[in-house]
TORBALO-496966 format. One record per residue (C-alpha): z, y, x. Coordinates in steps of 0.1 Angstrom, whole numbers, plus 5000, padded with zeros to 4 digits. Layout:
N
ZYX;...
This chain:
76
500050005000;499050345014;501550635016;498750895019;495850974996;492751145011;491251454998;488251665009;487752035003;484252195004;483152544997;480752604968;478952924960;481853084943;484752834946;486352584969;486252234954;488751964962;488351604954;490951334959;488751044970;490850744959;491650844923;488751084915;490851394909;488751714912;489952074911;488852414923;490052754933;488753094944;490653084976;491552794999;495252824994;494852834956;492652514958;495352334978;498052434953;495852314924;495251984941;498951934949;499651994911;496651784898;497351464917;500951404904;499751504869;496951244871;499350974883;501951064857;502450754835;500250544859;501350284883;500350414918;500050054929;496950024907;495350264932;496950094962;499250394966;502950414972;504950624948;504750994955;501950974981;501351265005;497851425007;495751415038;493251705033;490151755053;487752045049;483952025050;482452325069;478952435076;477952425113;478152755131;474752925134;473452965169;474253315183;471853445209;
């Protein structure tokens, strides 16, 4: 059973989008910190009333968040 759930944040045109990969929770925010707060609220709400073991997760898993970024453009 895993103690950590993985999430990925990417930047869209107007919002940051966060997706918790193992359970399919998706949320967004205008700022990066808002998106992280939303994700930290959304995951426990999603798991409320569920057995985390059904997702191979320990109770109250921590989040490992990675961020997808565009490569830096070449500066001459």
